[in-house]
C-alpha positions as CSV (number, residue, x, y, z in Angstrom):
1,M,0.2,0.1,0.1
2,R,2.9,2.3,0.9
3,S,4.6,2.2,-2.3
4,I,1.5,2.8,-4.2
5,F,1.1,6.0,-2.4
6,A,4.6,6.7,-3.1
7,S,4.5,6.1,-6.7
8,I,1.7,8.5,-6.8
9,A,3.5,11.2,-4.6
10,L,6.6,10.4,-7.3
11,C,3.7,11.1,-10.6
12,L,2.3,14.0,-9.2
13,M,5.9,15.7,-8.2
14,L,6.7,14.9,-11.9
15,I,3.4,16.1,-13.3
16,L,1.8,19.1,-11.6
17,P,5.7,21.4,-11.7
18,G,4.9,22.0,-15.3
19,C,1.2,22.5,-14.6
20,L,1.7,25.2,-11.8
21,D,4.6,26.7,-13.4
22,S,3.5,30.3,-15.2
23,E,5.4,30.6,-18.6
24,D,4.2,34.2,-17.2
25,G,6.9,33.5,-14.3
26,E,6.5,33.9,-10.5
27,A,4.0,37.2,-9.8
28,F,5.9,40.4,-8.1
29,P,3.5,41.4,-4.8
30,D,1.6,43.4,-4.6
31,F,2.8,47.5,-4.0
32,S,1.1,50.9,-3.5
33,F,2.8,54.6,-2.8
34,T,3.4,57.7,-3.8
35,G,6.9,58.4,-4.5
36,D,9.3,61.6,-3.7
37,D,8.0,63.1,-6.9
38,G,4.3,63.0,-5.6
39,K,3.1,60.4,-8.7
40,E,1.0,57.2,-7.2
41,Y,3.2,54.3,-8.4
42,S,1.2,50.7,-8.0
43,K,1.9,47.1,-9.7
44,D,-1.5,47.9,-10.8
45,S,-1.4,51.2,-12.1
46,L,1.9,50.3,-13.6
47,E,0.1,47.2,-15.8
48,G,1.0,46.9,-19.3
49,E,4.6,48.8,-18.6
50,K,7.6,46.8,-18.4
51,Y,9.7,48.0,-15.4
52,I,12.6,47.7,-12.9
53,V,11.7,47.7,-8.8
54,H,15.2,48.9,-7.8
55,I,15.6,47.9,-3.5
56,S,17.8,49.4,-1.4
57,A,18.2,51.8,1.8
58,S,19.6,55.1,2.5
59,W,22.2,53.2,4.4
60,C,23.6,51.7,1.1
61,P,25.9,54.7,-0.4
62,R,27.7,51.9,-2.3
63,C,24.2,51.5,-4.4
64,F,24.4,55.2,-5.5
65,K,26.8,54.2,-8.6
66,T,24.1,51.9,-9.6
67,M,20.9,54.0,-9.3
68,H,23.2,56.8,-11.9
69,N,24.2,54.1,-14.4
70,I,20.4,52.3,-14.3
71,S,19.0,55.5,-14.9
72,A,21.2,56.7,-17.5
73,A,20.9,53.4,-19.4
74,L,17.7,53.2,-19.2
75,N,16.9,56.6,-20.9
76,G,13.3,57.4,-19.8
77,E,11.9,53.8,-18.5
78,I,10.1,53.3,-15.9
79,Y,12.2,52.5,-12.8
80,L,11.5,52.8,-9.0
81,I,14.0,52.6,-6.4
82,V,12.3,51.4,-3.1
83,S,14.2,51.1,0.6
84,S,13.6,48.0,2.4
85,D,14.4,50.2,5.6
86,E,11.5,51.8,7.7
87,G,14.0,54.3,9.2
88,D,14.1,56.0,5.7
89,E,10.2,57.0,6.4
90,G,10.5,60.8,6.6
91,N,14.0,60.8,4.8
92,I,13.3,59.7,1.1
93,Q,13.9,63.4,0.3
94,S,17.1,63.8,1.7
95,W,18.3,60.4,0.5
96,H,17.6,61.3,-3.2
97,N,19.7,64.1,-2.9
98,R,22.5,62.3,-1.4
99,A,22.1,60.0,-4.3
100,N,22.2,62.9,-6.4
101,E,25.3,65.1,-4.7
102,S,27.1,61.3,-5.3
103,N,27.5,61.9,-8.7
104,N,27.6,65.4,-8.5
105,S,24.2,65.5,-10.3
106,D,20.2,66.2,-10.3
107,D,19.7,63.3,-13.0
108,L,18.5,60.3,-11.0
109,E,15.0,61.5,-11.5
110,A,13.5,58.3,-10.4
111,P,11.0,57.7,-7.8
112,F,12.6,56.7,-4.2
113,A,9.7,55.2,-2.2
114,V,9.6,53.8,1.5
115,L,8.6,50.0,1.4
116,P,9.5,47.9,4.1
117,D,7.0,45.1,3.6
118,L,7.2,44.7,0.0
119,A,11.1,43.8,0.7
120,S,10.6,41.8,3.5
121,T,8.3,39.9,1.4
122,L,10.9,38.9,-1.3
123,E,13.1,38.5,1.2
124,I,15.8,40.7,0.4
125,D,19.2,39.7,2.0
126,A,21.3,41.6,-0.3
127,M,21.9,45.4,-1.4
128,P,21.1,46.1,-4.3
129,T,18.7,43.6,-5.5
130,I,17.2,44.8,-8.8
131,Y,13.7,43.7,-10.2
132,L,13.2,43.5,-13.7
133,I,9.2,43.4,-13.8
134,S,7.1,42.0,-17.2
135,E,4.2,44.3,-18.7
136,K,1.8,41.4,-16.8
137,G,3.4,42.2,-13.0
138,N,5.5,39.3,-13.0
139,I,9.3,38.6,-12.4
140,I,11.2,38.2,-15.7
141,A,14.8,38.7,-13.8
142,K,16.6,39.1,-10.2
143,H,19.9,40.1,-9.8
144,E,21.6,41.1,-6.3
145,G,24.9,43.0,-6.2
146,D,25.6,46.0,-8.1
147,L,24.7,46.4,-11.8
148,T,27.1,49.6,-13.6
149,I,28.4,48.4,-16.6
150,H,26.0,50.0,-19.2
151,S,25.9,46.9,-21.7
152,E,24.9,44.5,-18.3
153,I,21.9,46.7,-17.4
154,L,20.7,46.7,-20.8
155,E,21.2,42.9,-21.2
156,F,19.3,42.9,-17.9
157,Y,16.5,44.9,-19.0
158,N,15.7,43.0,-22.0
159,Q,15.4,39.9,-21.2
160,E,12.3,38.5,-21.8
161,L,9.5,35.3,-20.4
């Protein structure tokens, strides 16, 4: 009897993963925030758009170079910078200003926000962690660590499911 159950379980493990995996990728968690640019952003409002979510924090100044390089490489594509640290609440504009000053510019036009619950849901354990999200709101790719080389940023962004 046990061997029958073991056989059934083995068959289900082999068959179900293919049935359960979506060709559209894993869904990115729902989120909603008002960026430091005063605009509203949410997973629902960005449906139909491909975008990047960069998980960082104000205490990660080495992340600034990645921010500037991604922003420059994307040339106007949607790029959201989100802090995983609830302590950054109320300091978003200061954080954004420090990021700009790190490159002696005011050209980092990506909206900044604080969403520790999103970072917790994603189980972030590396800074920066960068997600590429599809038009359907699914994860296309994830990158942990610095991403500063123009060609690598474009290669990351141009991935498809």
